[in-house]
Wavefront OBJ file of the C-alpha trace (Angstrom):
o trace
v 166.561 -102.743 151.406
v 164.890 -102.588 154.828
v 161.285 -101.264 154.862
v 162.166 -98.188 156.888
v 165.125 -97.342 154.658
v 163.005 -97.887 151.572
v 160.308 -95.568 152.873
v 162.928 -92.897 153.636
v 164.427 -93.317 150.156
v 161.030 -92.922 148.485
v 160.356 -89.899 150.653
v 163.636 -88.268 149.676
v 162.931 -88.881 145.984
v 159.473 -87.370 146.348
v 160.885 -84.325 148.148
v 163.518 -83.899 145.432
v 160.871 -84.072 142.699
v 158.700 -81.604 144.618
v 161.683 -79.262 145.038
v 162.452 -79.277 141.289
v 158.795 -78.629 140.523
v 158.614 -75.838 143.076
v 161.658 -74.156 141.597
v 160.098 -74.197 138.121
v 158.114 -71.066 138.870
v 155.329 -70.142 136.477
v 155.555 -66.652 135.015
v 152.631 -64.258 134.657
v 152.609 -61.041 132.651
v 149.820 -58.495 132.294
v 147.955 -56.967 129.364
v 145.929 -53.740 129.286
v 143.759 -54.094 126.191
v 140.325 -52.704 125.276
v 138.058 -55.707 125.768
v 134.813 -53.706 125.652
v 133.595 -50.447 124.140
v 134.039 -49.090 120.596
v 137.683 -50.192 120.368
v 137.185 -53.781 121.570
v 138.174 -55.017 118.098
v 141.743 -54.041 118.926
v 141.727 -56.142 122.085
v 140.873 -59.210 120.018
v 143.643 -58.468 117.508
v 146.300 -57.699 120.118
v 145.349 -60.707 122.228
v 145.597 -63.069 119.257
v 149.248 -62.172 118.792
v 150.111 -62.291 122.497
v 148.355 -65.626 123.040
v 150.101 -67.244 120.081
v 153.464 -66.173 121.508
v 152.535 -67.739 124.857
v 151.644 -70.983 123.075
v 155.026 -71.026 121.337
v 156.996 -70.124 124.474
v 155.311 -72.896 126.463
v 155.599 -75.448 123.647
v 159.341 -74.730 123.386
v 159.780 -74.881 127.186
v 161.646 -71.622 126.892
v 160.967 -70.917 130.564
v 161.317 -73.190 133.580
v 157.588 -72.973 134.260
v 154.523 -71.995 132.247
v 153.830 -68.483 130.973
v 150.345 -66.969 131.130
v 148.774 -63.535 130.636
v 146.458 -61.745 133.043
v 144.164 -59.443 131.046
v 142.569 -56.217 132.259
v 140.083 -54.169 130.215
v 141.369 -50.649 129.548
v 138.440 -49.774 127.230
v 141.145 -47.685 125.477
v 140.524 -45.020 128.173
v 143.295 -43.544 130.356
v 141.316 -43.753 133.615
v 140.379 -47.394 133.068
v 143.960 -48.087 132.069
v 145.249 -46.728 135.384
v 142.751 -48.878 137.314
v 143.835 -51.968 135.403
v 147.538 -51.173 135.756
v 147.229 -50.743 139.511
v 145.533 -54.124 139.767
v 148.145 -55.855 137.623
v 151.060 -54.344 139.538
v 149.772 -54.186 143.105
v 147.495 -57.249 143.217
v 148.867 -59.616 140.578
v 152.478 -58.523 141.033
v 153.400 -58.817 137.343
v 156.810 -57.487 136.234
v 155.803 -56.865 132.606
v 152.637 -55.367 131.076
v 151.497 -55.154 127.451
v 150.008 -51.724 126.788
v 148.111 -50.126 123.907
v 146.769 -46.704 122.819
v 148.692 -43.488 123.328
v 146.448 -41.999 126.026
v 146.373 -45.199 128.091
v 150.115 -45.707 127.751
v 150.920 -42.183 128.910
v 148.541 -42.548 131.847
v 150.109 -45.769 133.142
v 153.716 -44.741 132.539
v 154.096 -43.095 135.952
v 153.032 -46.335 137.655
v 155.452 -48.233 135.450
v 158.334 -45.942 136.358
v 157.528 -45.787 140.082
v 157.201 -49.556 140.496
v 159.915 -50.496 137.978
v 157.401 -52.514 135.997
v 158.181 -52.852 132.292
v 155.340 -51.647 130.046
v 155.537 -52.535 126.346
v 153.431 -50.798 123.714
v 152.664 -52.396 120.362
v 149.697 -50.298 119.244
v 149.919 -46.644 120.275
v 152.039 -44.434 118.033
v 152.096 -41.003 119.688
v 155.667 -39.604 119.569
v 155.457 -38.779 123.282
v 155.658 -42.518 123.951
v 159.409 -42.242 123.353
v 159.722 -39.982 126.407
v 158.145 -42.056 129.168
v 161.268 -43.360 130.850
v 163.437 -46.491 130.787
v 160.659 -48.877 131.817
v 158.386 -47.965 128.909
v 159.260 -49.691 125.607
v 157.739 -49.580 122.120
v 157.829 -52.437 119.601
v 156.029 -50.346 116.971
v 157.384 -47.355 115.003
v 155.848 -44.150 116.345
v 153.716 -41.691 114.381
v 156.535 -39.291 113.577
v 158.504 -42.165 112.042
v 155.480 -43.235 109.985
v 154.734 -39.690 108.796
v 158.360 -39.043 107.854
v 158.429 -42.265 105.851
v 155.127 -41.642 104.054
v 155.435 -37.943 103.137
v 158.505 -38.098 100.845
v 156.959 -41.004 98.954
v 153.665 -39.159 98.440
v 155.385 -35.961 97.317
v 158.203 -37.387 95.183
v 156.594 -40.527 93.753
v 152.910 -39.576 93.639
v 153.403 -35.828 93.069
v 150.931 -34.844 95.812
v 151.609 -31.271 96.982
v 148.445 -30.118 98.755
v 147.513 -32.057 101.900
v 144.443 -31.943 104.125
v 144.642 -33.616 107.532
v 141.595 -34.957 109.386
v 142.740 -35.861 112.875
v 141.200 -37.055 116.104
v 141.425 -34.545 118.961
v 143.772 -36.443 121.269
v 147.558 -36.697 121.807
v 148.004 -38.933 118.758
v 146.114 -36.616 116.399
v 147.854 -33.534 117.760
v 151.250 -35.157 117.215
v 150.495 -36.058 113.604
v 149.164 -32.547 112.963
v 152.392 -31.052 114.306
v 154.588 -33.469 112.374
v 152.847 -32.901 109.033
v 153.018 -29.166 109.574
v 156.794 -29.274 109.956
v 157.600 -32.101 107.490
v 155.612 -31.044 104.410
v 157.322 -27.665 103.779
v 160.721 -29.378 103.836
v 159.779 -31.441 100.767
v 157.982 -28.714 98.850
v 154.405 -29.511 99.910
v 151.874 -27.778 102.168
v 149.215 -28.577 104.730
v 146.321 -26.506 103.390
v 143.817 -27.511 106.072
v 143.839 -29.307 109.443
v 140.447 -30.486 110.643
v 140.126 -31.882 114.167
v 137.282 -34.199 115.204
v 136.171 -35.396 118.664
v 137.157 -38.941 119.582
v 133.462 -39.902 119.816
v 132.326 -38.328 116.499
v 130.592 -40.593 113.971
v 129.051 -38.085 111.517
v 131.416 -36.486 109.008
v 129.372 -34.916 106.220
v 130.298 -31.424 107.477
v 133.979 -32.321 107.568
v 133.661 -33.797 104.074
v 132.294 -30.473 102.796
v 135.322 -28.642 104.198
v 137.673 -31.167 102.611
v 135.999 -30.673 99.230
v 136.303 -26.890 99.595
v 140.030 -27.178 100.317
v 140.472 -29.229 97.111
v 143.623 -31.102 98.214
v 145.697 -33.591 96.252
v 145.502 -36.096 99.106
v 143.742 -36.505 102.477
v 145.616 -37.864 105.508
v 143.346 -39.481 108.125
v 144.608 -39.774 111.701
v 141.929 -41.742 113.534
v 141.343 -45.285 114.775
v 138.704 -47.905 115.538
v 135.150 -47.711 114.241
v 135.560 -43.977 113.633
v 138.083 -44.371 110.827
v 135.762 -46.705 108.936
v 132.985 -44.131 109.115
v 135.292 -41.343 107.927
v 136.341 -43.275 104.844
v 132.827 -44.447 104.009
v 131.199 -41.046 104.477
v 133.956 -39.223 102.608
v 133.425 -41.450 99.575
v 129.632 -41.151 99.909
v 130.005 -37.342 100.002
v 131.958 -37.179 96.770
v 135.564 -36.997 97.979
v 137.517 -38.746 95.269
v 141.044 -37.745 96.300
v 143.467 -40.433 97.518
v 143.237 -41.261 101.223
v 146.300 -42.113 103.304
v 146.929 -42.999 106.935
v 149.182 -44.769 109.431
v 149.244 -48.298 110.898
v 145.748 -48.066 112.432
v 144.374 -48.927 108.987
v 145.826 -52.448 109.199
v 142.805 -53.803 111.110
v 140.481 -56.278 109.309
v 137.538 -53.859 109.346
v 139.471 -51.468 107.112
v 140.928 -54.178 104.921
v 137.450 -55.391 103.943
v 135.714 -52.010 103.653
v 134.813 -51.481 99.953
v 135.277 -47.710 100.172
v 138.832 -48.202 101.471
v 140.089 -49.695 98.224
v 143.277 -47.895 97.175
v 144.000 -46.365 100.603
v 147.714 -46.134 101.403
v 148.982 -46.614 104.952
v 152.293 -47.238 106.719
v 153.383 -50.064 109.021
v 156.704 -51.491 110.068
v 158.137 -53.674 107.327
v 157.297 -57.380 107.579
v 157.803 -59.912 104.794
v 155.009 -62.395 105.461
v 156.599 -64.834 103.012
v 159.973 -64.800 104.747
v 161.668 -68.115 105.465
v 163.305 -66.972 108.682
v 162.168 -69.489 111.340
v 160.414 -67.069 113.700
v 158.395 -65.317 110.997
v 157.559 -68.521 109.124
v 156.294 -70.282 112.243
v 154.264 -67.263 113.312
v 152.558 -66.874 109.928
v 151.839 -70.584 109.459
v 150.446 -71.117 112.952
v 148.371 -67.935 112.851
v 146.868 -68.913 109.496
v 146.145 -72.407 110.754
v 144.341 -71.045 113.819
v 142.478 -68.063 112.347
v 142.217 -68.965 108.632
v 143.566 -65.573 107.535
v 146.801 -63.656 107.213
v 148.115 -61.786 110.272
v 148.507 -58.017 110.417
v 151.247 -55.791 111.804
v 149.365 -55.377 115.095
v 149.220 -59.149 115.595
v 152.956 -59.355 114.941
v 153.653 -56.482 117.352
v 152.038 -58.190 120.330
v 153.500 -61.547 119.409
v 156.902 -59.844 119.438
v 156.201 -57.986 122.691
v 155.301 -61.259 124.412
v 158.149 -63.184 122.808
v 160.508 -60.458 124.025
v 159.519 -61.240 127.606
v 160.132 -64.941 126.993
v 163.625 -64.322 125.608
v 164.595 -61.970 128.430
v 163.143 -64.149 131.191
v 164.903 -67.186 129.726
v 168.250 -65.432 130.056
v 167.490 -64.310 133.608
v 166.454 -67.820 134.683
v 169.648 -69.241 133.172
v 171.627 -66.826 135.359
v 169.572 -67.651 138.448
v 168.228 -64.102 138.628
v 164.627 -63.231 139.569
v 162.379 -62.057 136.754
v 161.770 -58.471 137.853
v 161.223 -55.321 135.854
v 164.622 -54.036 136.855
v 166.363 -57.228 135.724
v 164.357 -57.355 132.485
v 165.541 -53.845 131.619
v 169.155 -54.731 132.385
v 168.915 -57.886 130.264
v 167.392 -55.978 127.337
v 170.305 -53.568 127.409
v 172.768 -56.463 127.583
v 171.172 -58.601 124.841
v 170.786 -55.635 122.432
v 169.206 -57.529 119.474
v 166.374 -60.063 119.276
v 165.074 -62.479 116.654
v 161.462 -61.498 116.065
v 158.709 -61.705 113.483
v 160.050 -59.610 110.612
v 163.701 -60.180 111.498
v 166.114 -58.872 114.109
v 165.131 -55.833 116.133
v 166.963 -53.572 118.544
v 166.032 -50.627 120.731
v 167.168 -47.034 121.044
v 168.079 -45.572 124.418
v 164.516 -44.199 124.577
v 163.075 -47.714 124.300
v 161.763 -47.331 120.752
v 162.241 -50.039 118.172
v 164.557 -49.562 115.212
v 162.660 -50.897 112.225
v 162.209 -50.159 108.515
v 158.737 -48.998 107.456
v 156.665 -50.134 104.508
v 153.832 -48.460 102.606
v 150.806 -50.668 101.976
v 147.816 -50.322 99.665
v 144.393 -51.816 100.418
v 143.614 -54.007 97.424
v 139.851 -54.281 97.909
v 137.457 -57.173 97.294
v 138.448 -58.686 100.633
v 142.006 -59.337 99.448
v 143.754 -57.356 102.189
v 146.778 -55.220 101.310
v 149.803 -55.319 99.079
v 153.180 -53.788 99.837
v 153.884 -50.757 97.652
v 157.417 -50.051 98.839
v 159.674 -50.273 101.866
v 161.296 -47.051 103.023
v 163.314 -45.604 105.866
v 161.848 -42.874 108.038
v 165.052 -40.927 107.325
v 164.235 -40.548 103.623
l 1 2 3 4 5 6 7 8 9 10 11 12 13 14 15 16 17 18 19 20 21 22 23 24 25 26 27 28 29 30 31 32 33 34 35 36 37 38 39 40 41 42 43 44 45 46 47 48 49 50 51 52 53 54 55 56 57 58 59 60 61 62 63 64 65 66 67 68 69 70 71 72 73 74 75 76 77 78 79 80 81 82 83 84 85 86 87 88 89 90 91 92 93 94 95 96 97 98 99 100 101 102 103 104 105 106 107 108 109 110 111 112 113 114 115 116 117 118 119 120 121 122 123 124 125 126 127 128 129 130 131 132 133 134 135 136 137 138 139 140 141 142 143 144 145 146 147 148 149 150 151 152 153 154 155 156 157 158 159 160 161 162 163 164 165 166 167 168 169 170 171 172 173 174 175 176 177 178 179 180 181 182 183 184 185 186 187 188 189 190 191 192 193 194 195 196 197 198 199 200 201 202 203 204 205 206 207 208 209 210 211 212 213 214 215 216 217 218 219 220 221 222 223 224 225 226 227 228 229 230 231 232 233 234 235 236 237 238 239 240 241 242 243 244 245 246 247 248 249 250 251 252 253 254 255 256 257 258 259 260 261 262 263 264 265 266 267 268 269 270 271 272 273 274 275 276 277 278 279 280 281 282 283 284 285 286 287 288 289 290 291 292 293 294 295 296 297 298 299 300 301 302 303 304 305 306 307 308 309 310 311 312 313 314 315 316 317 318 319 320 321 322 323 324 325 326 327 328 329 330 331 332 333 334 335 336 337 338 339 340 341 342 343 344 345 346 347 348 349 350 351 352 353 354 355 356 357 358 359 360 361 362 363 364 365 366 367 368 369 370 371 372 373 374 375 376 377 378 379
């Protein structure tokens, strides 16, 4: 081959290689998690699940390029969430954002709808999150589903008839208060007292006195973060011996290792951590290898939320379509079901996940939780 021809040939090969590389576009999604403030523990938990999913997606070469996550600190506050969402959408240009906390999720939903950016919640459980439009999805059962699964079990199996609710004064707490008020009479029980607390409260001896005066069979706690630990500890210190129950917020490590939380019942979506299905098995084994402990439902939620993006984007790339929020929504509707941690999942028209729910009991002595039973929210 003549020198000039050889040089041209090498140049064409280099250009071809560059073209293939250029077409393998890296994908970036966003995450609005509390990375500072009293709820920063949740940011660590949520991020662990999302990051593990990214590792698996990249290791499997599921996408043409690499996937990464751009994090913004919501501090679990609506105003900070809006600031972070605007940055992710308008500066970073992401088509898909992981969200958390009911107040934050509701605050960013208008931006999500206006810009056709998919927002996926794996932590907030306010029932209003089912009403935020086609671009807002939930991979966690919402509070009304959890309440409706827990109440029949408590009334029929445990024979608890008199309930007291202690709830945080925000959209989540208000929703649980409303749902208990309408659900309990239908199964022959009653809500004898509803006690609201500010989101920033940390002293609960006065609330404990009112709980004792009401003399319930069981106390439902609707709170989250460091506050819920203080409620449980101070209630036990102030002589409340009745059973304590709650929703999926109690799945965090701080509650699992709190001595006073021994025996607490709480709901989550059903996940068999010992399952042999490939997705669940890989997730559990790799999480244990990395963190030296068992995962929780929250970790699985954000793994699934991130994996969902990978599956949808993979299909779009195979069709030669751009990975946009609008195309992600269309592909979700077309694909219908997805292999996730815990098994196959699907979505309702409102973007909420269809999933069985399990009731867990905190074992104590640092042993985490055991599954008491798996139920349907329709029971």
